[in-house]
Steps between C-alpha positions, in 0.01 A plus 500: 500500500839356573392149382356647178812703439724195564293281259509755226872560543574131480279413214494807289758773583802272536431300175424820307817671620719183431327460150561860411874472596550175315306588177803686346713184539232251358531387137245398255365151590524580883205464728378690807310263732292627790361277778130541558261270683169332474382817658634718219158447320262449791458596857422349836399657829751607754796536250454850364871596507611176326219502243557862416869452448462190281240677287744779466776264404285387198445864422880567516556204253224626262665855505842339411320302202396843366837657553694223362287441186720428206818487695523114502495490870229281643304566806292261711358455849513156642214426744572185679228315686458478879840470642617369829571836677456653845210711346311202366550282809365788725200532264434130521524501889261803520247365251378152545384467138823648344671158465200355316480799286870485403480122424195568277681771296831338428566208281723299736265578786783624715710795588805547261835462663 
């Protein structure tokens, strides 16, 4: 439960609170950019907290799209590819086929720096 709560706090609660606090200061032409993941739109085994949090990030962005409609404030969620992080390195170490899967699903056949 603590891992799920931490993931949701980092990926959804904190960005939501920050966005709500900053919106009154934003002008027409501004943008709110959330950071998602390749797992914002799909799922893998053994990463329920992360996948749930990243799916929720997209939901948060979509909610702001509706709330900000007509305001001139743009909203987006950037979903970078597989990035060289501790979580990805652990997944590669634990799953022999993970490195080949990643290479097969990214245009440069490597982890992003």
